[in-house]
C-alpha positions, 0 to 999 in steps of 0.5 A, a space after each residue: 704466657 700459659 705453658 701446657 704439657 701433653 704427656 704419654 701421647 703418640 705424635 706424628 712428626 713427619 720427619 724422615 726416618 722416624 715419622 712418629 714418636 711416643 712421648 711429650 709435646 710442650 706448648 707455650 702461648 701459641 707455639 710448640 716449644 718441645 716435642 720428644 721422647 723425654 720429659 723436657 721439664 718437671 711437670 710442676 713447671 707447667 700450667 696444665 698437664 694433659 694425659 695423652 694416653 691413647 691419643 695420636 697427635 698430628 698437625 691440623 688438616 689444611 683444606 685448600 679449596 672450598 665454598 663453605 656456605 654451599 653446605 646449604 646445597 648438600 644433596 641438592 642436584 647430585 649426579 650431574 655433570 659440572 656445567 649442568 650442575 652449576 648452571 641449572 642447580 647451583 647458580 639459580 639457588 645461590 642467587 637467592 642467598 642472603 648474607 644471613 644464609 651465607 652466615 649460617 651455611 658457613 658456620 655449619 661447615 666450620 663446625 663440621 670442619 673443626 670437629 673433623 680435624 681441619 684447622 685451616 681452610 680456604 674459602 672463595 665465596 660471596 658475603 665474605 664479611 660473614 665468613 670472616 666473622 664466623 672464622 673469627 668466632 670459631 678460632 679456626 684459621 681462614 684464607 679467604 677471598 671474595 670470589 668474583 664472577 664477571 659475567 655481568 655488566 661493567 658497572 656490576 663488575 666494578 662494584 664486585 671488584 671494589 667489594 673484593 678489594 675492600 674485603 681483602 684490605 679489611 681482613 688480611 691479618 684479622 682475627 689476631 693473624 688467623 685470617 689472611 686474604 687473596 684475590 679470586 677471579 672465579 675462573 677463566 670461563 666466568 671472567 673476561 680476560 680484561 676483568 682478570 687483568 684488573 683483579 690481578 692488578 689489585 693483587 699486585 697493589 695489595 701484595 696478595 696471592 690469587 686463587 682461581 678454578 682452572 682446568 677442572 673439566 675437559 669441556 672447560 678446557 675445550 671451551 677456553 680454546 674455542 673462545 680464546 684460542 688458548 688452553 686455560 694455563 696459557 690463558 691465565 699466564 697471558 692475563 698475568 695471573 701467574 705474575 702473582 703467587 697463585 693457588 689454582 683449584 682442580 688442575 685436572 686436565 693438564 699436559 706435560 707442557 702445562 705442568 712445566 709452566 706451573 712449576 716455572 711460576 711456582 703455581 700451587 694446585 689444590 687437588 679435590 679428588 672427592 669432588 672431581 670424582 663425584 662430578 666425573 671431572 676426571 683424575 688429576 695428574 698428581 704423581 706427575 705434578 709431584 715429580 715435577 716439583 709442583 706443590 699439591 695440596 688437598 681440598 674438599 670443595 663445597 659440600 654440594 659437590 663432595 658431599 662432606 668436608 672430611 679431609 681424612 677421606 680426601 687423603 685416602 682418596 688421593 692415596 688410592 685413586 692414583 694407585 688405581 689409575 696408574 697401576 703403581 702402588 707407590 704413585 702417592 704413598 701414605 706419607 705423601 698424602 698426609 703431607 698434602 693434607 698438612 704441611 703442603 697444604 699450609 705451604 700452598 697458602 703461604 703459611 710458613 708456621 703451620 702444618 708440622 709438629 715441631 718447635 717454633 711452629 704454631 700450636 695448630 694440632 689435633 688429637 685422634 682417639 686411637 683406643 679403637 679397633 681400626 687403629 690396632 695393631 700400632 704398626 704405622 700411624 701414618 698408614 693408619 691416619 691415611 687408610 683407616 682414620 676418619 673425621 669422627 676419630 678426632 677428639 681434640 683440636 687446638 689452633 694458635 695454642 687455644 683449644 676449640 674442640 675438647 672431647 669432641 665438643 666445640 668450645 667456641 660456637 653454639 652447635 645447637 643454634 647453628 643447626 637450628 638457624 641453618 635449617 631455617 635458612 634452608 627451609 626459606 630457600 626451598 620454600 
């Protein structure tokens, strides 16, 4: 089993009191075995010794909501409200997507994410076998689900559910454990209640979590009340969704009572500040959710509504917008925002060994080049990561103890081929 030592680097440990250190980190196989200020063993005892001078090592970022193939729609239909954006721009174009389009759209997003320091991502979409194959090739971690829209005849609903079920069974634990799966009714407004109940039953049968969109816009909430007599939280509770471990995307429009219900069921929230701002969906009540003990993570959503997949930007937005909205500079401190992008993200998708630099944890980490003006002075690296850094500062990325990016270059995928094939797919879609 290969033993690697990183020497003379700065390391963000996220421990209370001493959140970063300068020193050493040792890796054996796919696990971190040591992190500290003292050399753990003679350098000769390691297979590889890496000089970490001028590098800041931190846990890999965890993007807990997205639709990777929607990179094909980046810049298409901007500056529109959610329902108009979906119904008039996204869905008509997505109806043209083939499995090959999803393949190359996903690979481009994976390339963007991994080069930007994201080591784990959640994806809910169609043609998910192609997504899983892309994750397997890339070396990243993926939490994947075949997103199911139920606005279709009963036989089509059944076929979609069967496809989602087979995908979940086929890929759970795939790619040497780097892939896990979920069941995903797209949203309460796109899936009839009885269909959601059928999806939840499969989640029970397969012992899998559920992932869905919820309470993204005020219009969506009111539509749920008009159609079913319930707000989305009560609606999902009634259909049994919360009887499974649940991750919901957005959760922008919540009452105090609903926050209490989410805490009761240990529902996790993927906060997507960039997408929510761009679509004018509103600002989620993140400080209140955190105070209530609800796990809140961060997601970019798809590149069509963001328009990048830069998790550093999401951490910064999460730290800033809640200060501005609440008038409280402590609403979401930098450390909390970083936890939301790392450890809380991993916990939100039930990955217990991911999200911290600590002995016994998976060797999923990234290195930032801090020999740059915006990282000086070396006062508080957590502050610098959240308020100063960006995806382009990432130089090295390691997942499961294997390097997938070194010196800014992707080691597992052909970047030029991906860009070329992606462009061909896009040209066909708009042709």
